[in-house]
BATORMAR-576456 format. One line per 3 residues: number of its first residue (from 1); for each residue x, y, z of C-alpha. Coordinates in steps of 0.02 Angstrom, whole numbers, plus 50000, padded with zeros to 5 digits. Layout:
NUM = X Y Z; ...
This chain:
1 = 50354 50495 51159; 50181 50423 51137; 50109 50580 51057
4 = 50106 50554 50869; 50108 50694 50744; 50195 50861 50774
7 = 50274 50818 50941; 50345 50651 50886; 50405 50728 50722
10 = 50501 50860 50818; 50579 50739 50942; 50629 50618 50805
13 = 50711 50758 50707; 50810 50809 50861; 50866 50629 50887
16 = 50926 50616 50707; 51016 50782 50716; 51107 50743 50878
19 = 51150 50566 50820; 51219 50636 50656; 51333 50749 50760
22 = 51405 50597 50847; 51311 50614 51011; 51240 50467 51104
25 = 51053 50493 51128; 50941 50418 51261; 50752 50426 51263
28 = 50653 50420 51425; 50464 50427 51428; 50418 50527 51584
31 = 50234 50565 51552; 50089 50458 51618; 50046 50306 51514
34 = 49873 50247 51463; 49832 50063 51435; 49834 50092 51246
37 = 49991 50199 51244; 50124 50160 51115; 50284 50243 51060
40 = 50255 50353 50908; 50314 50270 50746; 50439 50408 50700
43 = 50526 50382 50867; 50516 50193 50851; 50610 50208 50687
46 = 50750 50306 50772; 50770 50168 50902; 50764 50028 50772
49 = 50899 50114 50670; 51012 50129 50821; 51003 50319 50828
52 = 50943 50317 51009; 50922 50196 51153; 50778 50184 51274
55 = 50813 50233 51454; 50706 50167 51597; 50652 50286 51735
58 = 50733 50172 51863; 50904 50187 51782; 51038 50303 51847
61 = 51151 50397 51730; 51233 50560 51682; 51211 50666 51526
64 = 51287 50822 51456; 51118 50892 51403; 50944 50849 51465
67 = 50802 50904 51351; 50628 50898 51430; 50485 50918 51307
70 = 50320 50982 51379; 50368 50989 51563; 50186 51014 51616
73 = 50145 50842 51544; 50271 50744 51649; 50219 50630 51790
76 = 50318 50726 51921; 50249 50635 52075; 50329 50475 52007
79 = 50498 50565 52000; 50537 50501 51826; 50700 50600 51810
82 = 50768 50567 51984; 50907 50453 51921; 50970 50574 51788
85 = 51115 50691 51826; 51136 50825 51693; 51266 50958 51661
88 = 51135 51065 51574; 50946 51055 51566; 50830 51137 51440
91 = 50641 51141 51461; 50557 51149 51292; 50389 51236 51307
94 = 50251 51192 51185; 50110 51279 51281; 50087 51411 51414
97 = 50051 51278 51545; 50231 51219 51530; 50287 51375 51622
100 = 50182 51326 51774; 50291 51184 51837; 50374 51236 52000
103 = 50537 51189 52086; 50614 51131 51924; 50795 51163 51977
106 = 50768 51067 52138; 50685 50924 52046; 50826 50909 51920
109 = 50971 50960 52030; 51038 51081 51903; 51001 51255 51838
112 = 50880 51257 51692; 50846 51363 51540; 50673 51380 51464
115 = 50654 51362 51276; 50490 51425 51203; 50452 51355 51031
118 = 50386 51516 50954; 50381 51705 50983; 50206 51704 51057
121 = 50253 51579 51191; 50407 51685 51225; 50296 51838 51251
124 = 50188 51738 51372; 50334 51679 51480; 50345 51741 51661
127 = 50479 51875 51680; 50576 51780 51813; 50618 51633 51701
130 = 50785 51616 51615; 50743 51597 51429; 50855 51536 51291
133 = 50904 51680 51178; 50822 51601 51026; 50661 51503 51003
136 = 50680 51314 50999; 50642 51278 50817; 50634 51106 50735
139 = 50798 51027 50682; 50774 50981 50500; 50885 50849 50424
142 = 50909 50823 50238; 50743 50738 50203; 50746 50657 50030
145 = 50581 50688 49939; 50478 50539 49885; 50483 50558 49696
148 = 50335 50494 49596; 50342 50418 49422; 50170 50487 49380
151 = 50104 50662 49351; 49935 50697 49427; 49807 50794 49327
154 = 49759 50894 49482; 49865 50968 49619; 49855 50877 49786
157 = 49836 51005 49924; 49850 50961 50108; 49738 51069 50217
160 = 49778 51067 50402; 49609 51049 50485; 49539 51039 50660
163 = 49439 51130 50790; 49444 51318 50764; 49529 51304 50594
166 = 49448 51352 50428; 49365 51210 50336; 49449 51144 50178
169 = 49370 51211 50018; 49248 51104 49920; 49319 51111 49744
172 = 49357 51008 49589; 49508 51116 49547; 49622 51015 49660
175 = 49624 50859 49766; 49601 50923 49943; 49671 50815 50084
178 = 49608 50861 50258; 49753 50840 50379; 49685 50836 50554
181 = 49779 50772 50706; 49721 50594 50677; 49777 50594 50494
184 = 49946 50670 50532; 49975 50535 50662; 49957 50405 50522
187 = 50099 50477 50418; 50286 50486 50421; 50357 50660 50405
190 = 50437 50633 50235; 50271 50571 50165; 50219 50754 50159
193 = 50317 50762 49996; 50173 50665 49915; 50078 50831 49926
196 = 50094 50974 49803; 50042 51106 49927; 50002 51133 50111
199 = 49882 51261 50187; 49896 51313 50370; 49783 51443 50450
202 = 49784 51427 50639; 49694 51554 50748; 49808 51696 50807
205 = 49781 51649 50989; 49845 51473 50958; 50024 51449 51017
208 = 50047 51260 50990; 50100 51274 50809; 50139 51133 50688
211 = 50312 51200 50655; 50393 51035 50609; 50255 50991 50488
214 = 50258 51160 50402; 50447 51181 50393; 50478 51001 50340
217 = 50348 51016 50201; 50433 51173 50136; 50602 51087 50152
220 = 50535 50944 50045; 50484 51065 49907; 50299 51071 49950
223 = 50222 51243 49924; 50155 51314 50088; 50018 51445 50112
226 = 50000 51515 50288; 49908 51648 50386; 49991 51820 50372
229 = 50018 51833 50560; 50141 51688 50546; 50260 51781 50430
232 = 50380 51839 50569; 50394 51658 50623; 50407 51562 50458
235 = 50481 51705 50356; 50517 51655 50175; 50460 51473 50180
238 = 50277 51512 50140; 50162 51625 50043; 50050 51726 50159
241 = 49868 51750 50114; 49690 51722 50171; 49612 51547 50169
244 = 49505 51602 50021; 49662 51645 49921; 49762 51492 49971
247 = 49698 51369 49842; 49738 51473 49689; 49908 51523 49759
250 = 49955 51343 49796; 49893 51275 49630; 49999 51403 49539
253 = 50154 51358 49638; 50120 51171 49626; 50111 51177 49436
256 = 50289 51244 49436; 50348 51110 49559; 50294 50954 49467
259 = 50424 50854 49372; 50419 50855 49183; 50509 50691 49153
262 = 50451 50523 49220; 50569 50424 49328; 50651 50282 49234
265 = 50646 50110 49316; 50803 50016 49360; 50820 49830 49381
268 = 50963 49791 49499; 51003 49842 49678; 51182 49892 49719
271 = 51295 49743 49751; 51364 49710 49924; 51240 49817 50021
274 = 51132 49748 50159; 50961 49716 50084; 50805 49742 50189
277 = 50663 49633 50123; 50513 49666 50014; 50349 49613 50096
280 = 50204 49567 49980; 50033 49585 50062; 49894 49491 49971
283 = 49712 49525 50002; 49587 49382 50004; 49479 49384 49848
286 = 49356 49253 49788; 49502 49164 49705; 49690 49179 49717
289 = 49713 49319 49591; 49793 49441 49713; 49918 49310 49769
292 = 49955 49256 49590; 49996 49432 49531; 50113 49460 49678
295 = 50196 49292 49648; 50217 49337 49465; 50310 49494 49516
298 = 50408 49413 49656; 50476 49279 49539; 50546 49417 49429
301 = 50626 49524 49565; 50814 49528 49581; 50865 49364 49665
304 = 50976 49458 49786; 50825 49539 49868; 50748 49446 50015
307 = 50561 49426 49990; 50416 49369 50099; 50226 49362 50092
310 = 50093 49412 50217; 49933 49341 50144; 49751 49349 50190
313 = 49712 49217 50060; 49719 49035 50111; 49861 49000 49992
316 = 50012 48985 50107; 50058 48813 50040; 50057 48875 49860
319 = 50169 49021 49906; 50289 48911 50001; 50299 48784 49859
322 = 50365 48923 49749; 50504 48954 49874; 50442 49104 49973
325 = 50416 49130 50158; 50232 49160 50199; 50139 49226 50350
328 = 49950 49205 50360; 49827 49335 50426; 49641 49291 50416
331 = 49540 49409 50308; 49390 49510 50362; 49274 49399 50260
334 = 49345 49242 50340; 49335 49310 50518; 49166 49394 50497
337 = 49096 49527 50614; 49135 49712 50619; 49257 49771 50484
340 = 49329 49915 50586; 49368 49798 50730; 49451 49676 50610
343 = 49549 49818 50530; 49619 49875 50696; 49675 49696 50729
346 = 49746 49684 50553; 49848 49842 50582; 49917 49773 50744
349 = 49969 49608 50665; 50041 49691 50510; 50141 49810 50619
352 = 50207 49660 50715; 50265 49581 50552; 50342 49743 50491
355 = 50434 49761 50656; 50495 49581 50647; 50553 49580 50465
358 = 50596 49765 50440; 50546 49778 50256; 50603 49925 50153
361 = 50450 49904 50042; 50274 49838 50068; 50179 49791 49909
364 = 49990 49770 49923; 49875 49686 49797; 49689 49702 49833
367 = 49539 49816 49811; 49529 49890 49986; 49686 49978 50050
370 = 49610 49999 50223; 49658 50124 50356; 49740 49981 50451
373 = 49854 49941 50305; 49902 50122 50273; 49923 50159 50459
376 = 50039 50011 50483; 50157 50064 50343; 50135 50249 50302
379 = 50192 50298 50477; 50365 50227 50443; 50479 50350 50359
382 = 50601 50219 50292; 50472 50098 50222; 50392 50126 50053
385 = 50216 50073 50006; 50156 50013 49835; 49987 49955 49769
388 = 49960 49831 49627; 49789 49896 49577; 49700 49794 49444
391 = 49582 49896 49335; 49415 49854 49256; 49318 49878 49418
394 = 49153 49909 49328; 49027 49990 49446; 49127 49938 49600
397 = 49213 50061 49715; 49299 50055 49883; 49277 50161 50040
400 = 49467 50167 50046; 49503 50221 49868; 49566 50391 49925
403 = 49703 50307 50026; 49790 50291 49859; 49863 50463 49895
406 = 49980 50390 50027; 50056 50258 49913; 50228 50293 49843
409 = 50187 50193 49687; 50030 50121 49606; 50052 49994 49468
412 = 49904 49949 49357; 49918 49781 49268; 49854 49804 49091
415 = 49714 49724 48991; 49700 49682 48807; 49731 49829 48693
418 = 49572 49924 48657; 49484 49860 48814; 49349 49984 48869
421 = 49358 50031 49053; 49247 50161 49134; 49275 50103 49314
424 = 49340 50209 49456; 49522 50163 49429; 49511 50218 49247
427 = 49460 50390 49310; 49612 50392 49424; 49737 50322 49300
430 = 49850 50472 49315; 49898 50402 49486; 49965 50241 49413
433 = 50105 50168 49309; 50033 50052 49177; 50119 49888 49135
436 = 50067 49747 49017; 49959 49606 49086; 50043 49517 49231
439 = 50053 49328 49220; 50128 49202 49340; 50204 49089 49206
442 = 50290 49119 49041; 50262 49010 48887; 50419 48908 48915
445 = 50363 48855 49088; 50210 48759 49028; 50216 48571 49026
448 = 50214 48484 48858; 50050 48407 48804; 50115 48233 48835
451 = 50183 48271 49009; 50031 48371 49064; 49914 48235 49001
454 = 50016 48101 49089; 50006 48192 49255; 49818 48213 49237
457 = 49785 48036 49179; 49727 48094 49007; 49759 48019 48836
460 = 49855 48151 48735; 49791 48078 48572; 49610 48113 48618
463 = 49527 48284 48630; 49507 48357 48804; 49420 48507 48882
466 = 49457 48601 49043; 49317 48676 49147; 49383 48816 49260
469 = 49246 48923 49336; 49327 48987 49497; 49321 48954 49683
472 = 49133 48967 49701; 49119 49099 49838; 48986 49199 49748
475 = 48929 49081 49612; 48841 48913 49608; 48987 48825 49526
478 = 48921 48650 49560; 48758 48678 49465; 48848 48766 49322
481 = 48979 48630 49305; 48842 48499 49308; 48754 48585 49162
484 = 48918 48596 49066; 48962 48414 49093; 48790 48358 49034
487 = 48824 48445 48868; 49007 48397 48851; 48971 48212 48883
490 = 48873 48206 48721; 49034 48231 48623; 49113 48065 48579
493 = 49293 48037 48638; 49299 48205 48729; 49393 48197 48895
496 = 49324 48314 49028; 49431 48389 49166; 49368 48502 49306
499 = 49487 48624 49391; 49476 48645 49579; 49540 48806 49657
502 = 49659 48788 49803; 49543 48900 49906; 49380 48832 49836
505 = 49224 48827 49944; 49196 48642 49914; 49269 48496 49817
508 = 49204 48466 49642; 49225 48278 49637; 49042 48234 49607
511 = 49052 48167 49429; 49111 47996 49377; 49217 47978 49222
514 = 49285 48154 49243; 49466 48202 49282; 49509 48335 49409
517 = 49646 48464 49402; 49708 48510 49575; 49861 48606 49623
520 = 49940 48772 49579; 49966 48850 49456; 49833 48777 49343
523 = 49900 48857 49185; 50054 48744 49180; 49935 48606 49117
526 = 49852 48708 48979; 49936 48615 48836; 49846 48455 48888
529 = 49682 48533 48828; 49608 48572 48658; 49491 48704 48728
532 = 49417 48765 48892; 49258 48832 48969; 49311 48966 49091
535 = 49270 49115 49198; 49352 49278 49146; 49446 49330 49302
538 = 49601 49433 49269; 49736 49301 49289; 49646 49157 49206
541 = 49589 49266 49061; 49762 49332 49019; 49841 49162 49036
544 = 49713 49089 48916; 49741 49227 48788; 49929 49227 48798
547 = 49943 49036 48795; 49821 49021 48648; 49695 48907 48732
550 = 49530 48917 48633; 49396 48958 48758; 49211 48985 48790
553 = 49205 49117 48926; 49061 49115 49050; 49097 49274 49150
556 = 49053 49290 49332; 48931 49436 49338; 48912 49445 49527
559 = 48906 49628 49585; 49060 49604 49693; 49168 49552 49545
562 = 49270 49651 49421; 49199 49675 49246; 49226 49497 49183
565 = 49088 49519 49055; 49175 49671 48982; 49338 49574 48972
568 = 49263 49421 48887; 49152 49519 48768; 49305 49616 48709
571 = 49394 49452 48674; 49243 49392 48575; 49242 49556 48478
574 = 49423 49520 48431; 49368 49347 48370; 49488 49273 48499
577 = 49359 49182 48607; 49172 49150 48631; 49065 49221 48770
580 = 48908 49149 48849; 48798 49206 48992; 48775 49068 49121
583 = 48587 49097 49118; 48581 49072 48928; 48679 48915 48884
586 = 48572 48867 48734; 48715 48898 48613; 48837 48792 48712
589 = 48814 48630 48611; 48846 48719 48447; 49000 48807 48515
592 = 49069 48645 48585; 49044 48558 48418; 49130 48704 48332
595 = 49280 48693 48449; 49297 48508 48413; 49352 48564 48239
598 = 49540 48593 48233; 49523 48730 48103; 49405 48828 48216
601 = 49525 48811 48361; 49670 48869 48254; 49568 49019 48197
604 = 49543 49073 48378; 49723 49037 48424; 49784 49139 48276
607 = 49684 49287 48338; 49746 49269 48517; 49925 49269 48451
610 = 49895 49441 48380; 49844 49498 48555; 50001 49437 48643
613 = 50092 49559 48756; 50249 49544 48858; 50233 49489 49038
616 = 50205 49644 49144; 50273 49554 49297; 50449 49598 49241
619 = 50404 49781 49217; 50321 49788 49388; 50474 49706 49467
622 = 50587 49840 49394; 50478 49981 49462; 50472 49900 49633
625 = 50660 49871 49636; 50687 50056 49607; 50566 50099 49747
628 = 50651 49975 49863; 50820 50053 49828; 50752 50225 49875
631 = 50708 50161 50049; 50871 50070 50083
């Protein structure tokens, strides 16, 4: 039961089939265990759902039917089946070595039948063995396909790869996904429906076939191309051709398979049903943008759905203040050291949380959907996986960008209309559902000018400016704020307030006569200010534009950041804001003087009003509710 991939798929399908027929199913692991052994996720799911119970080797019991998979792999000297008394016993043979186990009837205390899994193993069986009349084929349940609301521009073809198998083709005609043993062990069986086609060309002498993978894929509506010698075995479920012909045959069949109408989102789960939770997983960025977008969506989910957060950002208190349960997992950047080692730890801890809370949906916001993240969730056949993937990456990429193929849903929060984007996500936009910009707060949730000023110790009758330049992880915020304050202090009566991020690298309380805005979310205080000087991170930018706060943007141009300069320059081109480079602040005094003029501020605010869009958090919540319902 610790062998992931084909073997665990087959056993799990048998468990589900027998349980559906009303039989009680017990699972006993009788093979040797390694220190790192673990029960395969597909089988874990069966146990968690009450379809089977775990039997210890020391227990005694009786059963109507004993199924022994891979008898040559059992730890016979330990006598793992000594306590089991069976009316019938069937030995399921996955390889020729399985026929070599001796004294089986004496070991089990009952007559046995041998069940080869394919015709070639049947031909290789010793003549003195009593074989089942038919091959032991996978038991396929009614696997619901994972429908996608998007239509890819290229077919996604899974190519079963490994030693002795033909290499996947190098082509731009389709997205080729190499499915070796390691990759298959990271997936649930029904996740094969995220493919458009599957190619399988094992060597003729190979007798350990991936029957469950191939037949389940076909059952899910995935086109299958296979080696001609497999036709007597798989019959009409595949097209039979050479590896060189497979790609064109699968692309042709995949084009006929794809849906023509997008799935329409729904907003409410069925009443009265038991609701498994939604788990929001926030990456740790240089600010709290990932957390803020997920909170924006969570606040707009159906209130009947239980929600929780697993965050790498140091923002647990902010999440909890908004009424959500939060678990903290230190990020790779916080821990330091080797990323792969951290990622293996991250997978272990995330799996522990998924086991404990049993979410039907995991929603990730971040730039690096690592193998640990995907492996922790994509192996679970009754848990969906979604990615909130902000665009405008600029020249950035991610070594894990191709893991997008294993997400059931990708939502891209929008930018201002007309925003140019030539980043990697723009080139993969056919994977995603686009929604308007996502914001944590709506207009009606902002404090009035009088109340916001009172809480900050400001005089609402005097002009005030907010400086909000980010957490300071990759930018010398202190020096930049110091330069800004030296200019702003020249303006008579102007009140200066500096925003401090909840996960900032250091306090910014160095300047006398300056107010400080601490807490979360910052935008609830925007009406206290006449204008701001700000970075152009996604959340702050869209809050500024939608809440009509006249602003001088000083984008963070660090190579690790998204294209803040592109975002702020587009706003300036729309005459909705000003943009300055932090290395060229010579125009700052003139811009500040201009923004002290109420008519100038109203001109900018009038232009931002023309750029308003609805809050995409509500749209994202509807899409995620639909996905959650599919996993219930």
